[in-house]
N, CA and C atoms as a LAMMPS dump frame, in Angstrom:
ITEM: TIMESTEP
0
ITEM: NUMBER OF ATOMS
231
ITEM: BOX BOUNDS ff ff ff
-5.0000000000000000e+02 5.0000000000000000e+02
-5.0000000000000000e+02 5.0000000000000000e+02
-5.0000000000000000e+02 5.0000000000000000e+02
ITEM: ATOMS id mol type element x y z
1 1 1 N -269.642 208.126 -115.518
2 1 2 C -268.231 207.957 -115.762
3 1 3 C -268.178 207.339 -117.11
4 2 1 N -266.885 207.692 -117.683
5 2 2 C -266.58 207.463 -119.176
6 2 3 C -265.347 206.299 -119.104
7 3 1 N -265.701 205.224 -119.831
8 3 2 C -264.5 204.431 -120.038
9 3 3 C -264.16 204.207 -121.53
10 4 1 N -262.916 203.82 -121.895
11 4 2 C -262.62 203.304 -123.211
12 4 3 C -262.783 201.93 -123.341
13 5 1 N -263.48 201.662 -124.572
14 5 2 C -263.718 200.201 -124.722
15 5 3 C -263.273 199.735 -126.218
16 6 1 N -262.58 198.96 -126.211
17 6 2 C -262.056 198.004 -127.425
18 6 3 C -262.747 196.67 -127.35
19 7 1 N -264.106 196.925 -128.216
20 7 2 C -265.083 195.639 -128.06
21 7 3 C -264.594 194.908 -129.354
22 8 1 N -265.087 193.619 -129.228
23 8 2 C -264.994 192.49 -130.291
24 8 3 C -266.033 192.694 -131.356
25 9 1 N -265.659 192.165 -132.453
26 9 2 C -266.73 192.275 -133.488
27 9 3 C -267.99 191.757 -133.384
28 10 1 N -268.181 190.97 -132.419
29 10 2 C -269.463 190.299 -132.321
30 10 3 C -270.188 191.11 -131.243
31 11 1 N -269.725 192.143 -130.61
32 11 2 C -270.334 193.055 -129.473
33 11 3 C -271.245 194.126 -130.243
34 12 1 N -272.394 194.533 -129.524
35 12 2 C -273.31 195.407 -129.977
36 12 3 C -272.611 196.856 -129.722
37 13 1 N -272.339 197.708 -130.577
38 13 2 C -271.52 198.961 -130.497
39 13 3 C -272.585 200.255 -130.266
40 14 1 N -273.801 200.046 -130.002
41 14 2 C -274.969 201.005 -129.874
42 14 3 C -274.632 201.885 -128.476
43 15 1 N -273.886 201.05 -127.578
44 15 2 C -273.665 201.931 -126.079
45 15 3 C -272.332 202.581 -126.318
46 16 1 N -271.624 202.554 -127.353
47 16 2 C -270.098 203.077 -127.636
48 16 3 C -270.161 204.147 -128.454
49 17 1 N -269.705 205.385 -128.052
50 17 2 C -269.62 206.491 -129.261
51 17 3 C -268.536 206.371 -130.002
52 18 1 N -268.829 207.566 -130.989
53 18 2 C -267.856 207.191 -132.096
54 18 3 C -266.456 207.36 -131.833
55 19 1 N -265.912 207.759 -130.393
56 19 2 C -264.583 207.931 -130.119
57 19 3 C -264.095 206.857 -129.346
58 20 1 N -265.169 205.754 -129.134
59 20 2 C -264.726 204.523 -128.426
60 20 3 C -265.237 204.379 -126.945
61 21 1 N -266.074 205.499 -126.44
62 21 2 C -266.095 205.595 -124.952
63 21 3 C -267.729 204.942 -124.642
64 22 1 N -267.554 204.657 -123.598
65 22 2 C -268.994 204.035 -123.131
66 22 3 C -269.236 204.934 -121.663
67 23 1 N -270.512 205.195 -121.538
68 23 2 C -270.743 206.011 -120.054
69 23 3 C -271.764 205.035 -119.348
70 24 1 N -271.229 204.971 -118.114
71 24 2 C -271.606 203.966 -117.248
72 24 3 C -271.807 204.813 -116.019
73 25 1 N -272.874 204.336 -114.99
74 25 2 C -272.938 204.93 -113.87
75 25 3 C -271.83 204.583 -112.857
76 26 1 N -271.59 205.546 -111.953
77 26 2 C -270.65 205.11 -110.711
78 26 3 C -270.907 203.9 -109.927
79 27 1 N -269.947 203.331 -109.851
80 27 2 C -270.025 201.789 -109.156
81 27 3 C -270.392 200.592 -110.113
82 28 1 N -270.364 200.967 -111.316
83 28 2 C -270.348 199.845 -112.349
84 28 3 C -269.352 198.822 -112.198
85 29 1 N -269.5 197.828 -112.692
86 29 2 C -268.492 196.499 -112.661
87 29 3 C -268.302 195.905 -113.999
88 30 1 N -267.29 195.394 -114.475
89 30 2 C -267.07 194.821 -115.841
90 30 3 C -268.093 194.053 -116.364
91 31 1 N -268.697 193.389 -115.507
92 31 2 C -269.777 192.479 -115.994
93 31 3 C -271.11 193.373 -116.605
94 32 1 N -271.298 194.597 -116.115
95 32 2 C -272.119 195.584 -116.615
96 32 3 C -271.733 196.245 -118.128
97 33 1 N -270.364 195.954 -118.473
98 33 2 C -269.884 196.315 -119.745
99 33 3 C -270.367 195.319 -120.695
100 34 1 N -269.989 194.06 -120.386
101 34 2 C -270.584 192.75 -121.103
102 34 3 C -272.055 192.912 -121.432
103 35 1 N -272.812 193.195 -120.499
104 35 2 C -274.391 193.287 -120.597
105 35 3 C -274.518 194.352 -121.635
106 36 1 N -274.071 195.604 -121.859
107 36 2 C -274.447 196.632 -122.186
108 36 3 C -273.913 196.425 -123.87
109 37 1 N -272.752 195.501 -123.839
110 37 2 C -272.303 195.109 -125.329
111 37 3 C -272.877 194.092 -125.957
112 38 1 N -273.8 193.413 -125.021
113 38 2 C -274.871 192.182 -125.286
114 38 3 C -273.881 191.157 -125.909
115 39 1 N -272.932 190.755 -125.108
116 39 2 C -271.834 189.555 -125.419
117 39 3 C -272.88 188.473 -125.246
118 40 1 N -272.734 187.516 -126.182
119 40 2 C -273.761 186.369 -126.108
120 40 3 C -272.959 185.563 -125.004
121 41 1 N -274.014 184.98 -124.236
122 41 2 C -273.704 183.928 -122.889
123 41 3 C -272.499 183.008 -123.594
124 42 1 N -272.723 182.509 -124.52
125 42 2 C -271.764 181.301 -124.942
126 42 3 C -270.436 181.74 -125.095
127 43 1 N -270.158 183.126 -125.647
128 43 2 C -269.09 183.679 -125.765
129 43 3 C -268.29 184.119 -124.603
130 44 1 N -269.043 184.361 -123.352
131 44 2 C -268.273 184.566 -122.313
132 44 3 C -267.5 183.56 -121.609
133 45 1 N -267.248 182.274 -122.257
134 45 2 C -266.532 181.224 -121.891
135 45 3 C -265.029 181.229 -122.602
136 46 1 N -265.204 181.857 -123.803
137 46 2 C -263.94 181.82 -124.45
138 46 3 C -263.422 183.158 -124.841
139 47 1 N -263.991 184.442 -124.258
140 47 2 C -263.607 185.685 -124.442
141 47 3 C -263.432 186.339 -123.107
142 48 1 N -262.249 186.979 -122.859
143 48 2 C -262.421 187.695 -121.76
144 48 3 C -261.982 188.945 -121.894
145 49 1 N -262.177 189.894 -120.886
146 49 2 C -261.92 191.444 -120.917
147 49 3 C -260.876 191.682 -120.029
148 50 1 N -259.928 192.648 -120.346
149 50 2 C -258.946 193.294 -119.343
150 50 3 C -259.459 194.672 -119.02
151 51 1 N -258.988 195.153 -117.811
152 51 2 C -259.233 196.491 -117.48
153 51 3 C -257.782 197.016 -117.124
154 52 1 N -257.646 198.224 -118.083
155 52 2 C -256.249 198.44 -117.93
156 52 3 C -255.101 197.61 -118.291
157 53 1 N -255.356 196.886 -119.355
158 53 2 C -254.46 195.599 -119.779
159 53 3 C -254.245 194.535 -118.647
160 54 1 N -255.063 194.461 -117.89
161 54 2 C -254.785 193.503 -116.815
162 54 3 C -255.988 192.518 -116.462
163 55 1 N -255.875 191.28 -116.611
164 55 2 C -257.113 190.338 -116.507
165 55 3 C -257.506 190.515 -115.09
166 56 1 N -258.954 190.622 -115.287
167 56 2 C -259.64 190.834 -113.788
168 56 3 C -260.852 189.943 -113.949
169 57 1 N -261.742 189.804 -112.962
170 57 2 C -262.936 189.36 -112.733
171 57 3 C -264.265 190.141 -113.29
172 58 1 N -265.114 189.588 -113.488
173 58 2 C -266.289 190.221 -113.844
174 58 3 C -266.89 191.057 -112.909
175 59 1 N -266.504 191.039 -111.475
176 59 2 C -266.962 191.821 -110.617
177 59 3 C -266.285 192.953 -110.104
178 60 1 N -265.063 193.314 -111.078
179 60 2 C -264.246 194.4 -110.841
180 60 3 C -264.87 195.769 -111.011
181 61 1 N -264.786 196.456 -110.076
182 61 2 C -265.344 197.709 -110.009
183 61 3 C -264.704 198.668 -111.035
184 62 1 N -265.118 199.581 -112.037
185 62 2 C -264.581 200.195 -112.799
186 62 3 C -264.624 201.72 -112.405
187 63 1 N -263.522 202.553 -112.901
188 63 2 C -263.25 204.01 -112.394
189 63 3 C -263.436 204.708 -113.697
190 64 1 N -263.679 205.98 -113.603
191 64 2 C -263.482 206.753 -114.618
192 64 3 C -262.003 206.712 -115.491
193 65 1 N -262.164 206.501 -116.755
194 65 2 C -260.965 206.828 -117.478
195 65 3 C -260.418 205.329 -117.84
196 66 1 N -260.892 204.276 -117.157
197 66 2 C -260.413 202.943 -117.315
198 66 3 C -260.508 202.455 -118.772
199 67 1 N -259.747 201.595 -119.186
200 67 2 C -259.518 200.877 -120.6
201 67 3 C -259.983 199.573 -120.527
202 68 1 N -261.192 199.16 -120.971
203 68 2 C -261.598 197.626 -121.36
204 68 3 C -261.186 197.258 -122.651
205 69 1 N -260.627 196.367 -122.665
206 69 2 C -260.158 195.497 -124.045
207 69 3 C -260.654 194.028 -123.986
208 70 1 N -261.238 193.533 -125.157
209 70 2 C -261.832 192.262 -125.159
210 70 3 C -260.768 191.436 -125.99
211 71 1 N -260.461 190.247 -125.344
212 71 2 C -259.505 189.341 -125.971
213 71 3 C -260.042 187.922 -126.144
214 72 1 N -259.725 187.123 -127.289
215 72 2 C -260.411 185.662 -127.429
216 72 3 C -259.253 184.779 -127.198
217 73 1 N -259.657 183.408 -126.768
218 73 2 C -258.824 182.502 -126.65
219 73 3 C -258.703 181.704 -128.096
220 74 1 N -259.601 182.124 -128.858
221 74 2 C -259.559 181.615 -130.301
222 74 3 C -258.62 182.234 -131.303
223 75 1 N -257.928 181.909 -131.979
224 75 2 C -257.09 182.506 -132.878
225 75 3 C -257.557 182.147 -134.459
226 76 1 N -257.187 182.974 -135.267
227 76 2 C -257.292 182.66 -136.779
228 76 3 C -256.122 182.805 -137.283
229 77 1 N -256.194 182.234 -138.824
230 77 2 C -255.004 182.635 -139.376
231 77 3 C -255.13 182.461 -140.76
């Protein structure tokens, strides 16, 4: 399945194609995206992802065409 990923700057982009899509096996969950993006363990406490613009748990099962976006509780200015 293909999902659209809007990753944060600290993520690894090697598993995202030039159009912003990641290919995952059927049955993948949000935690699999975190692993493929190599999100540092420490950041997992202050960064969360949404699926189709809704906050969900890491165990949320993904479907073809889903949109995963990363948000941070930290802001800059």
